[in-house]
C-alpha positions as CSV (number, residue, x, y, z in Angstrom):
1,M,57.9,-124.3,24.6
2,N,58.6,-122.2,21.6
3,Q,55.0,-122.3,20.5
4,F,54.0,-121.0,23.8
5,K,56.3,-118.2,23.3
6,K,55.1,-117.2,20.2
7,T,51.5,-117.1,21.2
8,T,52.0,-115.0,24.2
9,K,54.0,-112.4,22.0
10,K,51.0,-112.6,19.7
11,N,48.7,-111.8,22.6
12,E,50.7,-109.0,23.7
13,K,50.7,-107.2,20.3
14,R,46.9,-107.6,20.1
15,R,46.5,-106.1,23.5
16,G,48.4,-102.8,22.7
17,I,46.4,-102.7,19.3
18,Y,43.2,-103.0,21.2
19,F,44.5,-100.2,23.9
20,Q,45.0,-98.0,21.1
21,I,41.7,-98.6,19.4
22,G,39.9,-98.2,22.9
23,L,41.6,-94.7,23.3
24,I,40.8,-93.6,19.9
25,I,37.2,-94.6,20.6
26,A,37.0,-92.8,23.9
27,G,38.4,-89.7,22.4
28,G,35.9,-89.8,19.6
29,L,33.1,-90.2,22.2
30,T,34.4,-87.3,24.2
31,L,34.3,-85.0,21.2
32,V,30.9,-85.9,20.5
33,A,29.4,-85.4,23.6
34,F,31.2,-81.6,23.7
35,E,29.8,-81.2,20.1
36,W,26.3,-82.4,20.8
37,T,23.7,-79.4,21.5
38,S,20.1,-79.7,22.0
39,P,18.0,-77.6,19.8
40,V,16.5,-74.5,21.8
41,S,13.6,-72.4,20.2
42,L,13.8,-68.6,20.4
43,A,10.4,-68.9,22.1
44,D,11.8,-70.3,25.3
45,Y,13.8,-67.0,25.8
46,P,11.8,-64.2,27.9
47,T,11.0,-61.0,25.4
48,S,12.2,-58.7,28.1
49,F,13.8,-58.8,31.4
50,P,12.4,-56.4,34.4
51,T,14.7,-53.9,35.4
52,E,14.8,-51.7,38.4
53,E,16.8,-48.6,38.6
54,I,18.5,-48.2,42.1
55,E,19.9,-45.1,43.0
56,I,23.2,-45.4,45.1
57,D,24.8,-42.3,46.7
58,F,28.4,-42.6,46.6
59,P,30.3,-40.6,49.2
60,I,32.6,-37.9,47.5
61,I,35.9,-38.8,48.5
62,M,38.2,-35.8,48.3
63,P,41.9,-36.4,47.9
64,E,44.1,-35.4,50.8
65,V,46.0,-32.4,49.7
66,K,49.1,-31.7,51.8
67,I,49.9,-28.1,52.3
68,E,53.4,-27.3,52.5
69,R,53.9,-24.5,54.3
70,P,57.1,-22.3,53.9
71,E,59.7,-22.6,56.8
72,I,59.6,-19.5,58.3
73,K,63.2,-18.2,59.5
74,P,63.6,-15.8,62.2
75,I,64.6,-12.3,61.3
76,E,67.4,-11.1,63.1
77,A,67.3,-7.6,63.9
78,P,69.8,-5.2,62.6
79,K,72.6,-4.4,64.9
80,K,73.6,-0.8,65.4
81,S,77.3,-0.1,65.1
82,D,78.8,1.4,68.1
83,I,81.4,3.4,66.1
84,I,79.9,6.5,64.2
85,K,81.8,7.4,61.3
86,I,82.0,11.1,60.2
87,V,82.4,11.8,56.7
88,K,83.6,15.2,55.7
89,N,81.8,16.9,52.8
90,T,84.4,16.8,49.9
91,F,82.3,18.5,47.3
92,E,80.5,21.9,46.8
93,P,76.6,22.2,46.0
94,T,76.0,23.1,42.5
95,P,74.4,26.8,42.4
96,E,70.8,26.9,41.5
97,P,70.2,28.2,37.7
98,T,69.4,31.9,37.6
99,P,65.4,32.1,36.7
100,E,64.9,33.8,33.4
101,P,62.5,36.6,33.7
102,T,58.9,36.1,32.8
103,P,58.0,37.5,29.4
104,E,55.3,40.1,29.2
105,P,51.7,38.9,28.4
106,F,50.7,39.2,24.6
107,F,47.1,40.2,24.0
108,D,45.5,38.9,21.0
109,P,42.3,40.3,20.4
110,G,41.4,37.7,17.8
111,E,41.4,34.8,20.2
112,F,38.7,36.6,22.2
113,K,35.1,36.5,21.3
114,I,32.7,39.2,22.6
115,V,29.9,37.7,24.4
116,E,26.6,38.7,23.4
117,K,24.3,40.5,26.0
118,I,21.0,38.4,26.6
119,V,18.3,41.0,25.7
120,E,15.1,40.1,27.6
121,P,12.0,40.8,26.0
122,K,9.9,43.8,27.2
123,V,6.9,42.0,27.7
124,F,6.9,38.4,28.7
125,T,4.2,35.9,27.7
126,V,5.2,33.0,29.9
127,V,7.2,33.4,33.0
128,E,8.1,31.4,36.1
129,E,5.8,33.1,38.3
130,M,2.5,34.4,36.3
131,P,0.7,37.4,37.4
132,E,-2.4,36.8,39.8
133,F,-5.3,39.0,40.9
134,E,-5.2,39.4,44.7
135,G,-7.2,36.6,46.1
136,G,-7.1,34.3,43.0
137,L,-9.6,33.5,40.3
138,K,-12.6,33.4,43.0
139,S,-12.0,36.9,43.8
140,L,-11.5,38.1,40.3
141,Y,-14.9,36.7,39.2
142,K,-16.4,38.2,42.5
143,F,-14.9,41.6,41.4
144,L,-16.2,41.3,38.0
145,G,-19.7,40.3,39.1
146,E,-20.1,43.2,41.5
147,N,-18.8,46.0,39.3
148,I,-20.0,45.1,35.6
149,K,-23.0,47.5,34.6
150,Y,-24.8,46.0,31.7
151,P,-25.5,48.6,29.0
152,R,-29.2,49.3,29.0
153,R,-29.9,49.3,25.2
154,E,-28.1,45.9,25.0
155,K,-30.0,44.4,27.9
156,D,-33.3,45.3,26.7
157,A,-32.3,43.8,23.4
158,G,-31.1,40.5,24.9
159,I,-27.6,41.0,23.7
160,Q,-25.0,38.9,25.3
161,G,-21.6,37.2,24.6
162,V,-17.9,37.1,25.5
163,V,-15.5,40.0,25.1
164,H,-11.8,38.7,25.2
165,L,-9.4,41.1,26.2
166,K,-5.6,41.4,26.2
167,F,-3.5,43.5,28.5
168,V,-0.2,43.7,30.1
169,V,0.3,43.4,33.9
170,G,3.2,45.7,34.7
171,K,6.1,45.4,37.2
172,K,4.1,47.0,40.0
173,G,1.1,45.0,39.0
174,E,-0.9,47.9,37.1
175,I,-3.2,47.0,34.2
176,R,-1.9,48.7,30.8
177,D,-2.2,48.4,27.1
178,V,-5.9,47.0,27.0
179,E,-7.0,45.9,23.8
180,V,-10.2,43.7,22.6
181,L,-9.3,40.4,20.8
182,R,-12.8,39.6,20.1
183,G,-15.9,41.3,21.3
184,V,-19.7,41.6,21.0
185,N,-20.2,45.3,20.2
186,D,-19.1,48.6,21.1
187,A,-21.2,49.2,24.4
188,I,-20.4,45.7,25.6
189,N,-16.7,46.1,24.9
190,N,-16.3,49.3,26.3
191,E,-18.0,48.1,29.7
192,A,-15.4,45.3,29.7
193,I,-12.4,47.8,29.4
194,R,-13.8,50.1,31.9
195,V,-14.1,47.2,34.6
196,L,-10.7,46.0,33.6
197,K,-8.8,49.1,34.3
198,A,-10.8,49.9,37.6
199,M,-9.1,46.8,38.9
200,P,-6.7,46.9,41.7
201,N,-3.0,46.3,41.0
202,W,-2.4,42.2,40.4
203,K,0.7,40.5,41.9
204,P,3.4,41.0,39.3
205,G,4.8,38.1,37.4
206,K,8.3,37.2,38.1
207,Q,11.2,35.7,36.0
208,R,14.3,34.5,37.6
209,G,13.3,36.2,40.9
210,K,12.7,39.7,39.1
211,K,9.4,41.2,38.5
212,V,8.6,41.5,34.8
213,R,5.7,42.8,32.4
214,V,3.7,39.9,31.5
215,S,0.9,39.7,28.7
216,Y,-2.4,38.4,29.8
217,T,-5.7,37.6,28.2
218,L,-9.1,37.5,30.1
219,P,-12.5,36.6,28.8
220,I,-15.5,38.6,30.4
221,R,-19.0,37.1,29.7
222,F,-21.9,39.2,29.4
223,Q,-25.1,36.8,30.2
224,L,-28.6,37.8,31.1
225,S,-30.1,35.6,33.9
């Protein structure tokens, strides 16, 4: 009997030891299973992943803003008092000061400058409205062609050229102060002066709306046909 009890106790001790050993072995196997990894090659992974861009329109959500409106209080109309108070004037108005006499004006001749009078030239060269032969240039050339008498000797000798004349058109349009700037010879020059002086009066030149004397130049051509 005692021997059976001893055997039973030994078996129980061995069972506890075996149970602990089994737990240790199971835990080790579990750790080995978690740590165990299969080798993976980099070639197994794809080099690039296809991606697609998707545009998503998100609605704009504005925050609700509450506007606090001030409280409007009704304005009460002022009440008119039924009682009228009459206040007596207990003060006298201050008299206005006596105005001082205006001093006499003092004239200082040094403060005033004498304005020089603009002296216009006796004869203008350029004016707002230049003098003009009655009827214009066409009428002028027609008058010259009908009135020039070619000197006989110069015509026979075949002498021709242009006479440049300078003259003044007066305030009434008259021709005056004729001179030769460049001529051909005495006979042709004198004929050009004669025809010029035989002209009727021109339209006088004007400056600021007033008729003035204007210097004018005119070329007269003597040419044999």
